[in-house]
C-alpha positions as CSV (number, residue, x, y, z in Angstrom):
1,M,0.0,0.0,0.0
2,K,1.4,3.4,-1.1
3,K,1.6,6.0,1.6
4,V,-0.6,9.0,0.9
5,N,1.2,12.3,1.2
6,N,-0.7,14.8,-1.0
7,I,-4.5,14.9,-1.3
8,A,-7.0,17.1,-3.2
9,V,-10.6,17.9,-2.5
10,L,-13.3,19.0,-4.9
11,T,-17.1,19.6,-4.9
12,S,-19.1,18.4,-7.9
13,G,-22.7,18.3,-9.1
14,G,-25.4,20.4,-7.4
15,D,-24.3,22.4,-4.4
16,A,-25.6,21.5,-1.0
17,P,-25.5,23.3,2.3
18,G,-22.7,21.8,4.4
19,M,-20.2,21.3,1.6
20,N,-18.0,24.0,3.0
21,A,-18.0,22.3,6.4
22,A,-16.9,19.1,4.7
23,I,-14.1,20.9,2.8
24,R,-13.0,22.5,6.1
25,A,-12.9,19.1,7.8
26,V,-10.9,17.5,5.0
27,V,-8.3,20.3,5.0
28,R,-7.8,20.4,8.7
29,A,-7.8,16.7,9.2
30,G,-5.2,16.4,6.4
31,I,-3.0,19.1,7.8
32,Y,-3.2,17.4,11.3
33,H,-1.8,14.3,9.7
34,H,1.0,16.3,8.0
35,L,-0.5,15.9,4.5
36,N,-0.3,18.5,1.8
37,V,-3.9,19.4,0.9
38,Y,-5.0,21.0,-2.4
39,G,-8.3,22.5,-3.5
40,V,-9.7,21.9,-7.0
41,M,-11.9,24.7,-8.3
42,Y,-15.1,23.9,-10.3
43,G,-15.1,20.2,-9.7
44,Y,-13.7,17.9,-12.4
45,K,-13.4,20.8,-14.7
46,G,-10.7,22.3,-12.5
47,M,-8.7,19.1,-12.8
48,L,-8.6,19.5,-16.5
49,T,-7.8,23.2,-16.5
50,N,-5.3,22.8,-13.7
51,D,-7.2,25.1,-11.4
52,I,-5.7,23.6,-8.4
53,F,-4.2,25.4,-5.4
54,P,-2.7,24.6,-2.0
55,M,-5.0,24.9,1.0
56,E,-4.0,25.8,4.5
57,S,-5.9,25.9,7.8
58,K,-6.6,29.6,7.4
59,T,-8.0,29.0,3.9
60,V,-11.0,27.3,5.4
61,A,-11.5,29.7,8.4
62,N,-15.0,31.1,8.8
63,I,-16.7,28.9,6.2
64,I,-18.4,26.3,8.3
65,Q,-21.6,28.4,8.5
66,R,-21.7,29.3,4.8
67,G,-23.9,27.6,2.2
68,G,-22.7,26.8,-1.3
69,T,-19.1,25.8,-1.8
70,I,-15.9,27.9,-1.8
71,L,-14.5,25.5,-4.4
72,K,-17.4,26.2,-6.8
73,T,-18.9,23.4,-8.9
74,A,-19.5,23.0,-12.6
75,R,-20.4,20.3,-15.2
76,C,-17.5,18.9,-17.3
77,K,-18.5,16.9,-20.3
78,E,-14.8,16.5,-21.3
79,F,-14.2,14.5,-18.1
80,Y,-16.6,11.9,-19.5
81,E,-14.1,11.0,-22.2
82,P,-10.9,9.0,-21.6
83,E,-8.7,11.8,-23.1
84,G,-10.2,14.3,-20.6
85,R,-9.6,12.0,-17.6
86,K,-6.0,11.4,-18.7
87,K,-5.4,15.1,-18.9
88,A,-6.9,15.5,-15.4
89,Y,-4.6,12.7,-14.1
90,E,-1.5,14.4,-15.6
91,N,-2.4,17.6,-13.8
92,L,-2.7,15.9,-10.5
93,K,0.6,14.0,-11.0
94,K,2.4,17.3,-11.6
95,L,1.6,18.1,-8.0
96,D,2.3,14.5,-6.8
97,I,-1.4,14.3,-5.6
98,D,-2.0,10.7,-4.6
99,G,-5.4,10.9,-3.0
100,L,-8.7,12.5,-4.0
101,V,-11.8,13.4,-2.0
102,V,-14.9,14.0,-4.0
103,I,-17.9,15.7,-2.4
104,G,-21.1,15.3,-4.5
105,G,-23.8,12.9,-5.6
106,D,-24.1,9.7,-7.6
107,G,-23.0,11.4,-10.8
108,S,-19.9,12.6,-9.1
109,F,-19.2,9.2,-7.8
110,K,-19.5,7.7,-11.2
111,G,-16.7,10.0,-12.3
112,A,-14.6,9.2,-9.3
113,Q,-15.1,5.4,-9.8
114,K,-14.1,5.6,-13.5
115,F,-11.1,7.8,-12.7
116,S,-9.9,5.5,-10.0
117,E,-10.2,2.4,-12.2
118,E,-8.1,3.9,-14.9
119,F,-5.4,5.5,-12.8
120,D,-3.5,4.9,-9.6
121,I,-5.2,7.7,-7.5
122,P,-7.5,6.4,-4.8
123,C,-10.8,8.2,-4.4
124,I,-13.1,8.8,-1.4
125,G,-16.6,10.0,-2.0
126,L,-18.6,12.1,0.5
127,P,-22.4,12.2,-0.1
128,G,-23.2,15.9,-0.7
129,T,-26.7,16.2,-2.2
130,I,-29.9,17.6,-0.9
131,D,-31.9,14.7,-2.3
132,K,-30.7,12.0,0.1
133,D,-30.9,9.5,-2.7
134,I,-27.6,7.6,-2.2
135,A,-27.5,4.2,-0.5
136,G,-24.9,3.6,2.2
137,T,-25.8,6.5,4.4
138,D,-28.8,7.5,6.5
139,F,-28.3,11.2,5.7
140,T,-26.5,13.2,3.0
141,I,-24.8,16.6,3.4
142,G,-27.4,19.3,2.7
143,F,-30.6,17.2,3.1
144,D,-31.5,18.5,6.6
145,T,-31.0,22.1,5.6
146,A,-33.0,21.7,2.4
147,V,-35.9,20.1,4.3
148,N,-35.9,22.7,7.0
149,T,-35.9,25.4,4.3
150,A,-38.9,23.7,2.7
151,V,-40.7,23.3,6.0
152,D,-40.3,27.0,6.9
153,A,-41.7,28.0,3.5
154,I,-44.6,25.6,3.7
155,D,-45.5,26.8,7.2
156,K,-45.8,30.3,5.9
157,I,-47.9,29.1,2.9
158,R,-50.2,27.3,5.3
159,D,-50.9,30.7,7.1
160,T,-52.1,32.4,3.9
161,A,-53.9,29.2,2.8
162,D,-55.8,29.3,6.0
163,A,-56.7,33.0,5.7
164,H,-58.3,32.4,2.2
165,D,-59.5,28.7,2.5
166,R,-57.3,27.7,-0.3
167,L,-55.7,24.5,-1.7
168,F,-52.0,25.0,-2.2
169,I,-49.9,22.7,-4.3
170,I,-46.3,23.2,-3.3
171,E,-43.4,21.9,-5.5
172,V,-40.1,21.0,-3.8
173,M,-36.9,19.7,-5.4
174,G,-36.5,16.0,-6.1
175,R,-36.2,15.1,-9.8
176,D,-35.5,11.4,-9.1
177,A,-36.1,11.1,-5.4
178,G,-38.9,12.3,-3.1
179,Y,-37.3,12.5,0.3
180,I,-37.6,16.3,0.6
181,A,-41.3,16.0,-0.3
182,L,-41.8,13.1,2.1
183,H,-40.1,14.7,5.1
184,S,-41.4,18.2,4.6
185,G,-44.9,16.9,3.8
186,I,-45.1,15.0,7.1
187,A,-43.6,17.8,9.1
188,T,-46.1,20.4,7.8
189,G,-49.2,18.2,7.9
190,A,-49.7,18.0,4.2
191,E,-52.8,16.1,3.1
192,H,-50.9,14.5,0.2
193,V,-47.3,13.9,-0.8
194,L,-46.5,13.0,-4.4
195,M,-43.0,11.7,-5.4
196,P,-41.3,9.8,-8.1
197,E,-40.9,6.5,-6.1
198,R,-44.7,5.9,-5.9
199,K,-47.5,6.0,-8.4
200,S,-50.0,8.7,-7.5
201,E,-53.7,7.9,-7.9
202,I,-55.2,11.2,-9.0
203,D,-58.7,9.9,-8.6
204,D,-58.1,9.1,-4.9
205,I,-56.8,12.6,-4.4
206,I,-59.8,14.2,-6.2
207,N,-62.2,12.1,-4.1
208,E,-60.5,13.1,-0.8
209,L,-60.5,16.7,-1.8
210,Q,-64.3,16.4,-2.5
211,A,-64.8,14.8,0.8
212,N,-62.9,17.5,2.6
213,E,-65.0,20.1,0.8
214,R,-68.2,18.5,2.0
215,R,-67.0,18.5,5.6
216,K,-65.8,22.1,5.3
217,K,-62.1,21.3,5.4
218,L,-61.1,23.9,2.9
219,V,-57.5,24.3,3.7
220,N,-55.4,21.6,2.0
221,L,-51.7,21.3,1.2
222,I,-50.3,19.0,-1.4
223,V,-46.5,18.7,-1.5
224,V,-45.1,17.5,-4.8
225,A,-41.6,16.5,-5.8
226,E,-40.6,18.0,-9.1
227,G,-40.0,14.6,-10.6
228,D,-43.4,13.1,-9.9
229,E,-45.3,11.4,-12.7
230,F,-47.5,14.5,-13.4
231,G,-44.4,16.7,-14.0
232,G,-44.5,18.7,-10.8
233,A,-47.0,21.1,-9.3
234,N,-48.2,22.6,-12.6
235,G,-49.1,19.1,-13.9
236,V,-51.0,18.3,-10.7
237,V,-53.0,21.5,-10.6
238,K,-54.1,21.0,-14.2
239,H,-55.7,17.7,-13.3
240,I,-57.3,19.1,-10.2
241,K,-58.7,22.2,-11.8
242,E,-60.3,20.1,-14.6
243,R,-62.2,18.1,-12.0
244,L,-62.7,20.6,-9.2
245,P,-62.8,24.1,-10.8
246,Q,-64.7,25.5,-7.8
247,L,-61.7,25.1,-5.5
248,D,-59.5,28.2,-4.9
249,T,-56.2,26.6,-5.9
250,R,-52.7,28.1,-5.9
251,V,-49.3,26.7,-6.9
252,C,-46.0,27.6,-5.3
253,I,-42.7,26.3,-6.6
254,L,-39.9,26.6,-4.0
255,G,-37.1,26.0,-6.4
256,H,-33.4,26.8,-5.7
257,I,-34.1,28.4,-2.3
258,Q,-33.7,24.9,-1.0
259,R,-30.1,24.7,-2.1
260,G,-29.0,27.8,-0.3
261,G,-28.8,29.2,3.2
262,T,-26.9,28.5,6.4
263,P,-26.5,24.8,7.0
264,T,-28.2,23.4,10.0
265,C,-26.3,22.0,13.0
266,M,-27.0,18.5,11.8
267,D,-25.5,19.2,8.3
268,R,-22.4,20.8,9.8
269,I,-21.8,17.9,12.1
270,I,-22.4,15.2,9.4
271,A,-20.1,17.1,7.0
272,S,-17.4,17.4,9.6
273,R,-17.6,13.8,10.6
274,L,-17.5,12.6,7.0
275,G,-14.7,15.0,6.0
276,Y,-12.5,13.8,8.9
277,A,-13.4,10.1,8.1
278,A,-12.4,10.6,4.4
279,V,-8.8,11.5,5.4
280,E,-8.6,8.7,7.9
281,A,-9.8,6.3,5.2
282,L,-7.1,7.4,2.8
283,L,-4.4,7.0,5.4
284,D,-5.7,3.6,6.4
285,G,-5.8,2.3,2.9
286,T,-9.6,2.1,2.7
287,H,-9.9,3.4,-0.9
288,N,-12.5,3.9,-3.5
289,V,-15.4,4.0,-1.1
290,M,-18.1,6.5,-0.1
291,V,-18.1,7.4,3.5
292,G,-21.5,7.6,5.1
293,V,-23.3,7.5,8.5
294,V,-25.4,4.5,9.3
295,N,-27.1,4.2,12.7
296,D,-24.9,7.1,13.8
297,K,-21.7,5.2,12.9
298,I,-19.2,5.8,10.1
299,A,-19.8,3.3,7.3
300,Y,-18.0,2.6,4.1
301,T,-19.7,1.7,0.8
302,P,-17.8,0.8,-2.4
303,L,-18.3,3.5,-4.9
304,T,-19.7,0.9,-7.3
305,Q,-22.6,0.3,-4.9
306,A,-23.1,3.9,-4.0
307,V,-23.4,4.7,-7.6
308,K,-25.9,2.0,-8.5
309,A,-28.0,1.6,-5.4
310,K,-30.9,3.9,-4.4
311,Q,-32.6,4.0,-1.0
312,S,-36.1,2.6,-1.0
313,I,-39.0,4.3,0.8
314,D,-40.7,2.2,3.3
315,E,-44.5,1.8,2.9
316,E,-45.0,2.8,6.5
317,W,-44.2,6.4,5.6
318,F,-47.2,6.5,3.3
319,K,-49.4,5.0,5.9
320,I,-48.3,7.7,8.3
321,I,-49.2,10.5,5.8
322,K,-52.7,9.1,5.2
323,I,-53.6,8.5,8.8
324,L,-52.2,11.8,10.2
325,A,-53.7,13.9,7.4
326,S,-57.3,12.5,7.8
């Protein structure tokens, strides 16, 4: 096993609150172990353009509370090609970088997995995504903040819905995964939660709204993940207005507000633990894995499994929604 001396850290894919806390942890844990730590700007793109710089402890001062990522993030189609990855490798080798920490989602891990297969630089993945759609960890960096942002917004929407006896259809992020919709929907007492993982019976929703109308329950919230089968909130409202034109219905799309903001205590702690564990893994020879937290313990999942596997949503959640919203 080769000793790791120089490591680099990058953020890739969609930004998530807590990424800066993870960067900080990687840098300071690396320095504690007498490693040289480099930051890569704009994700894999920075590896190709050689936008790589040495990081010190003071480089990551006063960032743990900031959303976004100081290392920026960008898409890089050139990295998909063997020639692009070779160029990235050559840039890393110029600096003798022999370990890489990638903070991102499953797309980022696919890149790390491929890169590690082709070259001799071990990679560690940290799950940084608001969607919480990666197997091998109970929570991802950014999820808790995104959900709390959504909950705060939905609570405010309920106030105005109550004032006007309105049905609000609220769209949250989640193109392929409905965890933000699920958690924020339960936390705000939504009558229905629609998400990509489960087929939505629009007839059942219509029937329940009609029943609520008959018993004078005129304030209703439907939380929809953007990737649900109807195409988000606008698709849902179209179906409802066709059948129930008398309802005072509004749509609110929360959008990218869920990506920003100060990370919660939970996201800062998760990011700090994972960043520290990533450096420990490189030093211990545990390579090409994603570091996660399972049952409050650090867990390692091979990048191949973290890429392919998705967390399933237990049916018990849907039962909870139905019973508590009745």
